[in-house]
All heavy atoms as a GROMACS GRO file, in nm:
protein
  576
    1LEU      N    1   6.578   2.472  11.161
    1LEU     CA    2   6.722   2.459  11.163
    1LEU      C    3   6.776   2.458  11.020
    1LEU      O    4   6.877   2.522  10.992
    1LEU     CB    5   6.762   2.333  11.240
    1LEU     CG    6   6.907   2.316  11.276
    1LEU    CD1    7   6.960   2.435  11.354
    1LEU    CD2    8   6.926   2.189  11.356
    2ILE      N    9   6.708   2.389  10.933
    2ILE     CA   10   6.750   2.385  10.793
    2ILE      C   11   6.746   2.524  10.732
    2ILE      O   12   6.837   2.564  10.660
    2ILE     CB   13   6.662   2.287  10.712
    2ILE    CG1   14   6.691   2.144  10.758
    2ILE    CG2   15   6.686   2.301  10.563
    2ILE    CD1   16   6.594   2.041  10.705
    3GLU      N   17   6.642   2.600  10.764
    3GLU     CA   18   6.629   2.736  10.711
    3GLU      C   19   6.740   2.826  10.764
    3GLU      O   20   6.793   2.910  10.691
    3GLU     CB   21   6.491   2.794  10.746
    3GLU     CG   22   6.464   2.926  10.682
    3GLU     CD   23   6.455   2.919  10.530
    3GLU    OE1   24   6.416   2.814  10.475
    3GLU    OE2   25   6.488   3.020  10.466
    4VAL      N   26   6.776   2.810  10.889
    4VAL     CA   27   6.885   2.891  10.947
    4VAL      C   28   7.016   2.859  10.875
    4VAL      O   29   7.089   2.950  10.834
    4VAL     CB   30   6.899   2.866  11.099
    4VAL    CG1   31   7.025   2.929  11.154
    4VAL    CG2   32   6.776   2.915  11.173
    5ILE      N   33   7.044   2.734  10.857
    5ILE     CA   34   7.168   2.693  10.788
    5ILE      C   35   7.169   2.748  10.646
    5ILE      O   36   7.269   2.803  10.601
    5ILE     CB   37   7.184   2.539  10.792
    5ILE    CG1   38   7.211   2.494  10.934
    5ILE    CG2   39   7.294   2.494  10.696
    5ILE    CD1   40   7.200   2.345  10.956
    6ARG      N   41   7.057   2.737  10.578
    6ARG     CA   42   7.047   2.787  10.440
    6ARG      C   43   7.072   2.939  10.437
    6ARG      O   44   7.147   2.988  10.352
    6ARG     CB   45   6.910   2.756  10.382
    6ARG     CG   46   6.895   2.798  10.238
    6ARG     CD   47   6.760   2.764  10.180
    6ARG     NE   48   6.736   2.620  10.192
    6ARG     CZ   49   6.621   2.567  10.239
    6ARG    NH1   50   6.523   2.645  10.275
    6ARG    NH2   51   6.608   2.437  10.247
    7THR      N   52   7.013   3.011  10.530
    7THR     CA   53   7.029   3.157  10.535
    7THR      C   54   7.172   3.196  10.565
    7THR      O   55   7.228   3.286  10.502
    7THR     CB   56   6.933   3.218  10.639
    7THR    OG1   57   6.799   3.184  10.603
    7THR    CG2   58   6.948   3.368  10.646
    8VAL      N   59   7.235   3.129  10.661
    8VAL     CA   60   7.375   3.158  10.694
    8VAL      C   61   7.463   3.136  10.572
    8VAL      O   62   7.551   3.218  10.542
    8VAL     CB   63   7.422   3.074  10.814
    8VAL    CG1   64   7.573   3.086  10.835
    8VAL    CG2   65   7.348   3.113  10.941
    9ARG      N   66   7.439   3.030  10.501
    9ARG     CA   67   7.519   3.002  10.380
    9ARG      C   68   7.492   3.104  10.270
    9ARG      O   69   7.587   3.154  10.208
    9ARG     CB   70   7.487   2.862  10.327
    9ARG     CG   71   7.548   2.753  10.412
    9ARG     CD   72   7.511   2.618  10.357
    9ARG     NE   73   7.574   2.512  10.432
    9ARG     CZ   74   7.534   2.386  10.430
    9ARG    NH1   75   7.431   2.349  10.356
    9ARG    NH2   76   7.597   2.294  10.502
   10GLU      N   77   7.365   3.135  10.244
   10GLU     CA   78   7.330   3.229  10.137
   10GLU      C   79   7.388   3.368  10.163
   10GLU      O   80   7.436   3.434  10.072
   10GLU     CB   81   7.179   3.239  10.122
   10GLU     CG   82   7.116   3.121  10.055
   10GLU     CD   83   6.964   3.128  10.051
   10GLU    OE1   84   6.906   3.231  10.091
   10GLU    OE2   85   6.903   3.030  10.007
   11LEU      N   86   7.383   3.411  10.288
   11LEU     CA   87   7.433   3.544  10.323
   11LEU      C   88   7.583   3.544  10.353
   11LEU      O   89   7.640   3.649  10.383
   11LEU     CB   90   7.355   3.601  10.442
   11LEU     CG   91   7.205   3.624  10.418
   11LEU    CD1   92   7.137   3.670  10.544
   11LEU    CD2   93   7.182   3.722  10.303
   12LYS      N   94   7.642   3.424  10.350
   12LYS     CA   95   7.785   3.408  10.379
   12LYS      C   96   7.823   3.472  10.513
   12LYS      O   97   7.923   3.542  10.525
   12LYS     CB   98   7.869   3.466  10.266
   12LYS     CG   99   7.845   3.395  10.135
   12LYS     CD  100   7.926   3.453  10.023
   12LYS     CE  101   7.897   3.370   9.900
   12LYS     NZ  102   7.878   3.443   9.781
   13LEU      N  103   7.740   3.445  10.614
   13LEU     CA  104   7.764   3.499  10.747
   13LEU      C  105   7.882   3.429  10.813
   13LEU      O  106   7.897   3.307  10.802
   13LEU     CB  107   7.639   3.484  10.834
   13LEU     CG  108   7.513   3.554  10.784
   13LEU    CD1  109   7.397   3.524  10.876
   13LEU    CD2  110   7.537   3.703  10.772
   14LYS      N  111   7.963   3.506  10.880
   14LYS     CA  112   8.077   3.451  10.952
   14LYS      C  113   8.047   3.434  11.100
   14LYS      O  114   8.121   3.366  11.170
   14LYS     CB  115   8.198   3.543  10.936
   14LYS     CG  116   8.246   3.549  10.793
   14LYS     CD  117   8.365   3.640  10.781
   14LYS     CE  118   8.410   3.650  10.636
   14LYS     NZ  119   8.522   3.742  10.622
   15VAL      N  120   7.940   3.498  11.147
   15VAL     CA  121   7.905   3.496  11.289
   15VAL      C  122   7.755   3.473  11.305
   15VAL      O  123   7.675   3.528  11.230
   15VAL     CB  124   7.941   3.630  11.356
   15VAL    CG1  125   7.900   3.631  11.503
   15VAL    CG2  126   8.089   3.659  11.343
   16VAL      N  127   7.721   3.391  11.403
   16VAL     CA  128   7.582   3.371  11.444
   16VAL      C  129   7.577   3.400  11.593
   16VAL      O  130   7.661   3.353  11.669
   16VAL     CB  131   7.534   3.228  11.414
   16VAL    CG1  132   7.396   3.203  11.472
   16VAL    CG2  133   7.537   3.200  11.266
   17TYR      N  134   7.478   3.480  11.632
   17TYR     CA  135   7.461   3.513  11.773
   17TYR      C  136   7.349   3.426  11.829
   17TYR      O  137   7.244   3.409  11.766
   17TYR     CB  138   7.426   3.661  11.790
   17TYR     CG  139   7.539   3.752  11.746
   17TYR    CD1  140   7.541   3.806  11.619
   17TYR    CD2  141   7.644   3.779  11.831
   17TYR    CE1  142   7.646   3.887  11.577
   17TYR    CE2  143   7.749   3.860  11.791
   17TYR     CZ  144   7.749   3.914  11.663
   17TYR     OH  145   7.851   3.993  11.622
   18ALA      N  146   7.373   3.371  11.947
   18ALA     CA  147   7.276   3.282  12.011
   18ALA      C  148   7.255   3.326  12.155
   18ALA      O  149   7.341   3.391  12.214
   18ALA     CB  150   7.326   3.139  12.006
   19GLU      N  151   7.141   3.287  12.209
   19GLU     CA  152   7.111   3.315  12.350
   19GLU      C  153   7.141   3.191  12.433
   19GLU      O  154   7.105   3.080  12.392
   19GLU     CB  155   6.965   3.356  12.365
   19GLU     CG  156   6.934   3.486  12.295
   19GLU     CD  157   6.788   3.525  12.307
   19GLU    OE1  158   6.707   3.449  12.364
   19GLU    OE2  159   6.754   3.634  12.258
   20PRO      N  160   7.201   3.207  12.548
   20PRO     CA  161   7.240   3.091  12.628
   20PRO      C  162   7.122   3.015  12.689
   20PRO      O  163   7.140   2.905  12.738
   20PRO     CB  164   7.330   3.151  12.737
   20PRO     CG  165   7.287   3.293  12.747
   20PRO     CD  166   7.243   3.333  12.610
   21GLN      N  167   7.004   3.073  12.686
   21GLN     CA  168   6.887   3.008  12.745
   21GLN      C  169   6.832   2.895  12.657
   21GLN      O  170   6.750   2.817  12.701
   21GLN     CB  171   6.774   3.111  12.768
   21GLN     CG  172   6.807   3.215  12.871
   21GLN     CD  173   6.889   3.331  12.814
   21GLN    OE1  174   6.907   3.346  12.695
   21GLN    NE2  175   6.940   3.414  12.903
   22PHE      N  176   6.878   2.886  12.533
   22PHE     CA  177   6.829   2.785  12.441
   22PHE      C  178   6.930   2.671  12.428
   22PHE      O  179   7.049   2.691  12.451
   22PHE     CB  180   6.799   2.848  12.305
   22PHE     CG  181   6.686   2.946  12.312
   22PHE    CD1  182   6.712   3.082  12.317
   22PHE    CD2  183   6.554   2.903  12.318
   22PHE    CE1  184   6.608   3.173  12.327
   22PHE    CE2  185   6.451   2.993  12.327
   22PHE     CZ  186   6.477   3.130  12.332
   23PRO      N  187   6.883   2.553  12.389
   23PRO     CA  188   6.972   2.436  12.379
   23PRO      C  189   7.093   2.462  12.289
   23PRO      O  190   7.080   2.518  12.181
   23PRO     CB  191   6.882   2.327  12.321
   23PRO     CG  192   6.744   2.370  12.355
   23PRO     CD  193   6.745   2.519  12.354
   24ASP      N  194   7.206   2.419  12.335
   24ASP     CA  195   7.332   2.439  12.265
   24ASP      C  196   7.344   2.352  12.141
   24ASP      O  197   7.415   2.387  12.047
   24ASP     CB  198   7.448   2.412  12.362
   24ASP     CG  199   7.580   2.460  12.308
   24ASP    OD1  200   7.588   2.576  12.264
   24ASP    OD2  201   7.675   2.379  12.306
   25ARG      N  202   7.277   2.241  12.137
   25ARG     CA  203   7.293   2.145  12.026
   25ARG      C  204   7.260   2.208  11.891
   25ARG      O  205   7.334   2.189  11.795
   25ARG     CB  206   7.207   2.020  12.051
   25ARG     CG  207   7.220   1.916  11.943
   25ARG     CD  208   7.360   1.855  11.944
   25ARG     NE  209   7.370   1.764  11.830
   25ARG     CZ  210   7.472   1.762  11.745
   25ARG    NH1  211   7.574   1.842  11.761
   25ARG    NH2  212   7.474   1.678  11.644
   26ALA      N  213   7.151   2.281  11.881
   26ALA     CA  214   7.113   2.342  11.753
   26ALA      C  215   7.219   2.441  11.707
   26ALA      O  216   7.254   2.446  11.589
   26ALA     CB  217   6.977   2.410  11.766
   27VAL      N  218   7.272   2.519  11.799
   27VAL     CA  219   7.375   2.617  11.766
   27VAL      C  220   7.500   2.546  11.714
   27VAL      O  221   7.562   2.590  11.618
   27VAL     CB  222   7.408   2.704  11.889
   27VAL    CG1  223   7.523   2.798  11.861
   27VAL    CG2  224   7.285   2.781  11.933
   28GLN      N  225   7.534   2.436  11.777
   28GLN     CA  226   7.653   2.362  11.734
   28GLN      C  227   7.633   2.301  11.595
   28GLN      O  228   7.728   2.295  11.515
   28GLN     CB  229   7.689   2.254  11.836
   28GLN     CG  230   7.734   2.311  11.969
   28GLN     CD  231   7.846   2.413  11.954
   28GLN    OE1  232   7.939   2.395  11.878
   28GLN    NE2  233   7.836   2.522  12.029
   29VAL      N  234   7.512   2.259  11.563
   29VAL     CA  235   7.485   2.206  11.429
   29VAL      C  236   7.502   2.317  11.326
   29VAL      O  237   7.563   2.295  11.220
   29VAL     CB  238   7.343   2.145  11.422
   29VAL    CG1  239   7.303   2.114  11.278
   29VAL    CG2  240   7.334   2.019  11.506
   30VAL      N  241   7.453   2.435  11.355
   30VAL     CA  242   7.470   2.548  11.264
   30VAL      C  243   7.618   2.577  11.244
   30VAL      O  244   7.665   2.597  11.131
   30VAL     CB  245   7.396   2.674  11.315
   30VAL    CG1  246   7.432   2.796  11.232
   30VAL    CG2  247   7.246   2.651  11.314
   31ARG      N  248   7.693   2.576  11.352
   31ARG     CA  249   7.838   2.600  11.343
   31ARG      C  250   7.906   2.493  11.257
   31ARG      O  251   7.986   2.523  11.169
   31ARG     CB  252   7.901   2.604  11.482
   31ARG     CG  253   8.051   2.638  11.478
   31ARG     CD  254   8.116   2.622  11.614
   31ARG     NE  255   8.107   2.488  11.667
   31ARG     CZ  256   8.179   2.383  11.626
   31ARG    NH1  257   8.266   2.395  11.528
   31ARG    NH2  258   8.163   2.265  11.681
   32GLN      N  259   7.873   2.368  11.282
   32GLN     CA  260   7.936   2.258  11.208
   32GLN      C  261   7.900   2.263  11.059
   32GLN      O  262   7.985   2.235  10.974
   32GLN     CB  263   7.892   2.123  11.266
   32GLN     CG  264   7.951   2.096  11.402
   32GLN     CD  265   7.887   1.975  11.470
   32GLN    OE1  266   7.788   1.922  11.424
   32GLN    NE2  267   7.945   1.933  11.581
   33GLU      N  268   7.778   2.297  11.028
   33GLU     CA  269   7.731   2.296  10.889
   33GLU      C  270   7.775   2.418  10.810
   33GLU      O  271   7.781   2.412  10.688
   33GLU     CB  272   7.579   2.284  10.884
   33GLU     CG  273   7.526   2.152  10.934
   33GLU     CD  274   7.568   2.036  10.845
   33GLU    OE1  275   7.568   2.051  10.721
   33GLU    OE2  276   7.600   1.929  10.900
   34THR      N  277   7.803   2.529  10.878
   34THR     CA  278   7.833   2.653  10.807
   34THR      C  279   7.974   2.706  10.832
   34THR      O  280   8.022   2.788  10.754
   34THR     CB  281   7.734   2.764  10.847
   34THR    OG1  282   7.753   2.798  10.985
   34THR    CG2  283   7.590   2.721  10.821
   35GLY      N  284   8.035   2.666  10.941
   35GLY     CA  285   8.166   2.720  10.977
   35GLY      C  286   8.158   2.856  11.044
   35GLY      O  287   8.261   2.916  11.075
   36ALA      N  288   8.038   2.906  11.067
   36ALA     CA  289   8.021   3.036  11.132
   36ALA      C  290   8.063   3.028  11.279
   36ALA      O  291   8.042   2.926  11.346
   36ALA     CB  292   7.876   3.083  11.124
   37ALA      N  293   8.123   3.135  11.328
   37ALA     CA  294   8.156   3.144  11.470
   37ALA      C  295   8.028   3.170  11.548
   37ALA      O  296   7.934   3.231  11.497
   37ALA     CB  297   8.256   3.258  11.493
   38ILE      N  298   8.024   3.124  11.672
   38ILE     CA  299   7.907   3.143  11.757
   38ILE      C  300   7.945   3.234  11.874
   38ILE      O  301   8.043   3.208  11.943
   38ILE     CB  302   7.855   3.008  11.812
   38ILE    CG1  303   7.829   2.909  11.700
   38ILE    CG2  304   7.733   3.029  11.900
   38ILE    CD1  305   7.722   2.948  11.602
   39PHE      N  306   7.866   3.339  11.892
   39PHE     CA  307   7.883   3.429  12.006
   39PHE      C  308   7.751   3.436  12.081
   39PHE      O  309   7.644   3.429  12.020
   39PHE     CB  310   7.926   3.568  11.960
   39PHE     CG  311   8.066   3.573  11.905
   39PHE    CD1  312   8.089   3.567  11.769
   39PHE    CD2  313   8.175   3.579  11.991
   39PHE    CE1  314   8.217   3.569  11.718
   39PHE    CE2  315   8.304   3.582  11.940
   39PHE     CZ  316   8.325   3.576  11.804
   40ARG      N  317   7.761   3.449  12.211
   40ARG     CA  318   7.641   3.450  12.297
   40ARG      C  319   7.600   3.592  12.334
   40ARG      O  320   7.683   3.673  12.374
   40ARG     CB  321   7.668   3.373  12.426
   40ARG     CG  322   7.713   3.231  12.405
   40ARG     CD  323   7.600   3.145  12.365
   40ARG     NE  324   7.647   3.008  12.342
   40ARG     CZ  325   7.570   2.913  12.298
   40ARG    NH1  326   7.443   2.936  12.277
   40ARG    NH2  327   7.618   2.794  12.278
   41LEU      N  328   7.472   3.618  12.321
   41LEU     CA  329   7.412   3.742  12.368
   41LEU      C  330   7.308   3.704  12.472
   41LEU      O  331   7.217   3.626  12.443
   41LEU     CB  332   7.346   3.820  12.253
   41LEU     CG  333   7.440   3.866  12.143
   41LEU    CD1  334   7.360   3.934  12.033
   41LEU    CD2  335   7.546   3.961  12.197
   42ASP      N  336   7.322   3.755  12.590
   42ASP     CA  337   7.235   3.718  12.701
   42ASP      C  338   7.133   3.829  12.727
   42ASP      O  339   7.169   3.940  12.764
   42ASP     CB  340   7.321   3.694  12.826
   42ASP     CG  341   7.244   3.631  12.939
   42ASP    OD1  342   7.120   3.621  12.930
   42ASP    OD2  343   7.308   3.591  13.036
   43ASP      N  344   7.007   3.798  12.707
   43ASP     CA  345   6.903   3.898  12.729
   43ASP      C  346   6.838   3.887  12.866
   43ASP      O  347   6.758   3.973  12.904
   43ASP     CB  348   6.796   3.890  12.621
   43ASP     CG  349   6.720   3.759  12.624
   43ASP    OD1  350   6.779   3.657  12.665
   43ASP    OD2  351   6.602   3.759  12.585
   44LEU      N  352   6.872   3.784  12.942
   44LEU     CA  353   6.810   3.766  13.072
   44LEU      C  354   6.905   3.785  13.189
   44LEU      O  355   6.866   3.834  13.294
   44LEU     CB  356   6.748   3.625  13.082
   44LEU     CG  357   6.636   3.596  12.983
   44LEU    CD1  358   6.588   3.452  12.999
   44LEU    CD2  359   6.520   3.692  13.001
   45GLY      N  360   7.028   3.744  13.172
   45GLY     CA  361   7.126   3.757  13.280
   45GLY      C  362   7.088   3.672  13.400
   45GLY      O  363   7.017   3.575  13.390
   46GLY      N  364   7.136   3.711  13.512
   46GLY     CA  365   7.108   3.640  13.636
   46GLY      C  366   7.214   3.673  13.738
   46GLY      O  367   7.330   3.694  13.705
   47SER      N  368   7.174   3.679  13.861
   47SER     CA  369   7.266   3.720  13.967
   47SER      C  370   7.380   3.621  13.987
   47SER      O  371   7.485   3.658  14.039
   47SER     CB  372   7.190   3.740  14.097
   47SER     OG  373   7.126   3.619  14.134
   48GLY      N  374   7.363   3.496  13.949
   48GLY     CA  375   7.468   3.397  13.970
   48GLY      C  376   7.571   3.388  13.859
   48GLY      O  377   7.663   3.309  13.866
   49ILE      N  378   7.560   3.471  13.757
   49ILE     CA  379   7.652   3.464  13.644
   49ILE      C  380   7.772   3.554  13.671
   49ILE      O  381   7.755   3.674  13.697
   49ILE     CB  382   7.581   3.505  13.513
   49ILE    CG1  383   7.465   3.410  13.486
   49ILE    CG2  384   7.680   3.504  13.397
   49ILE    CD1  385   7.377   3.450  13.369
   50PRO      N  386   7.893   3.500  13.666
   50PRO     CA  387   8.012   3.580  13.691
   50PRO      C  388   8.020   3.700  13.596
   50PRO      O  389   7.996   3.687  13.476
   50PRO     CB  390   8.128   3.483  13.666
   50PRO     CG  391   8.068   3.347  13.680
   50PRO     CD  392   7.925   3.360  13.636
   51GLY      N  393   8.054   3.815  13.650
   51GLY     CA  394   8.068   3.935  13.570
   51GLY      C  395   7.940   4.014  13.552
   51GLY      O  396   7.940   4.121  13.494
   52TYR      N  397   7.830   3.960  13.601
   52TYR     CA  398   7.700   4.028  13.587
   52TYR      C  399   7.658   4.086  13.722
   52TYR      O  400   7.558   4.048  13.780
   52TYR     CB  401   7.592   3.931  13.542
   52TYR     CG  402   7.596   3.892  13.396
   52TYR    CD1  403   7.703   3.922  13.314
   52TYR    CD2  404   7.491   3.823  13.340
   52TYR    CE1  405   7.704   3.884  13.181
   52TYR    CE2  406   7.491   3.785  13.207
   52TYR     CZ  407   7.599   3.816  13.128
   52TYR     OH  408   7.601   3.778  12.997
   53GLY      N  409   7.733   4.182  13.771
   53GLY     CA  410   7.697   4.244  13.897
   53GLY      C  411   7.579   4.338  13.885
   53GLY      O  412   7.515   4.372  13.983
   54SER      N  413   7.548   4.378  13.761
   54SER     CA  414   7.437   4.470  13.738
   54SER      C  415   7.386   4.451  13.596
   54SER      O  416   7.448   4.382  13.514
   54SER     CB  417   7.483   4.615  13.756
   54SER     OG  418   7.574   4.652  13.654
   55TYR      N  419   7.274   4.515  13.568
   55TYR     CA  420   7.219   4.513  13.432
   55TYR      C  421   7.321   4.574  13.335
   55TYR      O  422   7.341   4.524  13.225
   55TYR     CB  423   7.088   4.591  13.428
   55TYR     CG  424   7.026   4.599  13.291
   55TYR    CD1  425   6.958   4.490  13.237
   55TYR    CD2  426   7.037   4.714  13.215
   55TYR    CE1  427   6.903   4.496  13.111
   55TYR    CE2  428   6.981   4.722  13.088
   55TYR     CZ  429   6.914   4.612  13.037
   55TYR     OH  430   6.859   4.620  12.911
   56PHE      N  431   7.386   4.681  13.376
   56PHE     CA  432   7.487   4.746  13.293
   56PHE      C  433   7.599   4.648  13.258
   56PHE      O  434   7.645   4.643  13.144
   56PHE     CB  435   7.544   4.870  13.362
   56PHE     CG  436   7.652   4.936  13.282
   56PHE    CD1  437   7.622   5.018  13.175
   56PHE    CD2  438   7.786   4.914  13.313
   56PHE    CE1  439   7.723   5.078  13.099
   56PHE    CE2  440   7.886   4.973  13.239
   56PHE     CZ  441   7.855   5.055  13.132
   57ASP      N  442   7.643   4.569  13.355
   57ASP     CA  443   7.748   4.470  13.330
   57ASP      C  444   7.705   4.367  13.224
   57ASP      O  445   7.783   4.330  13.138
   57ASP     CB  446   7.786   4.396  13.458
   57ASP     CG  447   7.854   4.486  13.560
   57ASP    OD1  448   7.910   4.590  13.520
   57ASP    OD2  449   7.850   4.451  13.679
   58MET      N  450   7.579   4.324  13.234
   58MET     CA  451   7.528   4.228  13.137
   58MET      C  452   7.526   4.290  12.997
   58MET      O  453   7.568   4.228  12.900
   58MET     CB  454   7.387   4.182  13.174
   58MET     CG  455   7.330   4.082  13.075
   58MET     SD  456   7.159   4.037  13.109
   58MET     CE  457   7.073   4.187  13.058
   59MET      N  458   7.478   4.412  12.987
   59MET     CA  459   7.472   4.479  12.857
   59MET      C  460   7.612   4.507  12.802
   59MET      O  461   7.635   4.499  12.682
   59MET     CB  462   7.390   4.607  12.866
   59MET     CG  463   7.244   4.582  12.901
   59MET     SD  464   7.164   4.457  12.796
   59MET     CE  465   7.158   4.543  12.642
   60GLN      N  466   7.707   4.537  12.890
   60GLN     CA  467   7.845   4.557  12.845
   60GLN      C  468   7.900   4.427  12.789
   60GLN      O  469   7.971   4.427  12.688
   60GLN     CB  470   7.932   4.607  12.960
   60GLN     CG  471   8.076   4.637  12.920
   60GLN     CD  472   8.085   4.751  12.820
   60GLN    OE1  473   8.033   4.858  12.844
   60GLN    NE2  474   8.150   4.726  12.706
   61SER      N  475   7.868   4.316  12.853
   61SER     CA  476   7.911   4.186  12.803
   61SER      C  477   7.852   4.160  12.664
   61SER      O  478   7.922   4.112  12.574
   61SER     CB  479   7.867   4.076  12.900
   61SER     OG  480   7.895   3.949  12.847
   62ASN      N  481   7.725   4.191  12.645
   62ASN     CA  482   7.663   4.175  12.513
   62ASN      C  483   7.730   4.264  12.409
   62ASN      O  484   7.756   4.220  12.297
   62ASN     CB  485   7.513   4.206  12.520
   62ASN     CG  486   7.434   4.097  12.587
   62ASN    OD1  487   7.474   3.983  12.591
   62ASN    ND2  488   7.320   4.134  12.643
   63LEU      N  489   7.760   4.387  12.446
   63LEU     CA  490   7.828   4.477  12.354
   63LEU      C  491   7.965   4.423  12.317
   63LEU      O  492   8.005   4.426  12.200
   63LEU     CB  493   7.840   4.617  12.415
   63LEU     CG  494   7.912   4.722  12.331
   63LEU    CD1  495   7.842   4.741  12.197
   63LEU    CD2  496   7.921   4.853  12.408
   64ASP      N  497   8.037   4.371  12.414
   64ASP     CA  498   8.168   4.312  12.387
   64ASP      C  499   8.157   4.196  12.287
   64ASP      O  500   8.241   4.182  12.197
   64ASP     CB  501   8.233   4.262  12.516
   64ASP     CG  502   8.270   4.375  12.612
   64ASP    OD1  503   8.276   4.492  12.568
   64ASP    OD2  504   8.292   4.345  12.731
   65GLN      N  505   8.053   4.113  12.301
   65GLN     CA  506   8.031   4.002  12.209
   65GLN      C  507   8.000   4.052  12.067
   65GLN      O  508   8.051   3.999  11.969
   65GLN     CB  509   7.918   3.912  12.257
   65GLN     CG  510   7.951   3.833  12.382
   65GLN     CD  511   8.062   3.734  12.356
   65GLN    OE1  512   8.052   3.646  12.272
   65GLN    NE2  513   8.170   3.747  12.429
   66LEU      N  514   7.919   4.157  12.058
   66LEU     CA  515   7.887   4.214  11.927
   66LEU      C  516   8.012   4.271  11.859
   66LEU      O  517   8.034   4.248  11.740
   66LEU     CB  518   7.782   4.324  11.941
   66LEU     CG  519   7.641   4.277  11.971
   66LEU    CD1  520   7.553   4.394  12.013
   66LEU    CD2  521   7.581   4.205  11.852
   67ILE      N  522   8.093   4.340  11.935
   67ILE     CA  523   8.217   4.397  11.880
   67ILE      C  524   8.310   4.285  11.833
   67ILE      O  525   8.368   4.292  11.725
   67ILE     CB  526   8.284   4.489  11.983
   67ILE    CG1  527   8.199   4.615  12.002
   67ILE    CG2  528   8.426   4.524  11.939
   67ILE    CD1  529   8.242   4.702  12.118
   68LYS      N  530   8.324   4.182  11.916
   68LYS     CA  531   8.412   4.071  11.880
   68LYS      C  532   8.363   4.006  11.750
   68LYS      O  533   8.442   3.974  11.661
   68LYS     CB  534   8.414   3.967  11.993
   68LYS     CG  535   8.520   3.862  11.973
   68LYS     CD  536   8.519   3.746  12.072
   68LYS     CE  537   8.503   3.776  12.215
   68LYS     NZ  538   8.513   3.656  12.300
   69GLY      N  539   8.232   3.987  11.737
   69GLY     CA  540   8.178   3.927  11.616
   69GLY      C  541   8.197   4.014  11.494
   69GLY      O  542   8.228   3.965  11.386
   70GLN      N  543   8.181   4.144  11.510
   70GLN     CA  544   8.198   4.235  11.397
   70GLN      C  545   8.343   4.241  11.351
   70GLN      O  546   8.371   4.268  11.234
   70GLN     CB  547   8.147   4.375  11.432
   70GLN     CG  548   7.998   4.381  11.451
   70GLN     CD  549   7.923   4.331  11.330
   70GLN    OE1  550   7.943   4.380  11.221
   70GLN    NE2  551   7.837   4.232  11.349
   71ASN      N  552   8.435   4.218  11.440
   71ASN     CA  553   8.576   4.219  11.404
   71ASN      C  554   8.616   4.098  11.319
   71ASN      O  555   8.723   4.097  11.261
   71ASN     CB  556   8.665   4.229  11.527
   71ASN     CG  557   8.662   4.367  11.589
   71ASN    OD1  558   8.640   4.466  11.520
   71ASN    ND2  559   8.683   4.376  11.718
   72LEU      N  560   8.529   3.999  11.311
   72LEU     CA  561   8.556   3.881  11.226
   72LEU      C  562   8.521   3.910  11.080
   72LEU      O  563   8.563   3.838  10.992
   72LEU     CB  564   8.477   3.760  11.273
   72LEU     CG  565   8.519   3.701  11.407
   72LEU    CD1  566   8.431   3.581  11.439
   72LEU    CD2  567   8.665   3.660  11.404
   73GLU      N  568   8.442   4.011  11.056
   73GLU     CA  569   8.398   4.042  10.919
   73GLU      C  570   8.512   4.090  10.834
   73GLU      O  571   8.606   4.141  10.859
   73GLU     CB  572   8.286   4.147  10.922
   73GLU     CG  573   8.161   4.095  10.988
   73GLU     CD  574   8.096   3.978  10.917
   73GLU    OE1  575   8.097   3.975  10.792
   73GLU    OE2  576   8.046   3.889  10.983
   0.00000   0.00000   0.00000
């Protein structure tokens, strides 16, 4: 976690992408310590997730998150 925070600061990153399958607490610490925005990229999906009617829908959601993050630069 310390190395991630150091890297975000050194590279002056404005966005960090995280996967929803991992604990949220670490991501929130990175956000608090660096001020970087957090966007979720889902590599697993699941039938119970709203908007994920298909694999294509999940990938479209990931693309939307990437575009939103790039627009912060």
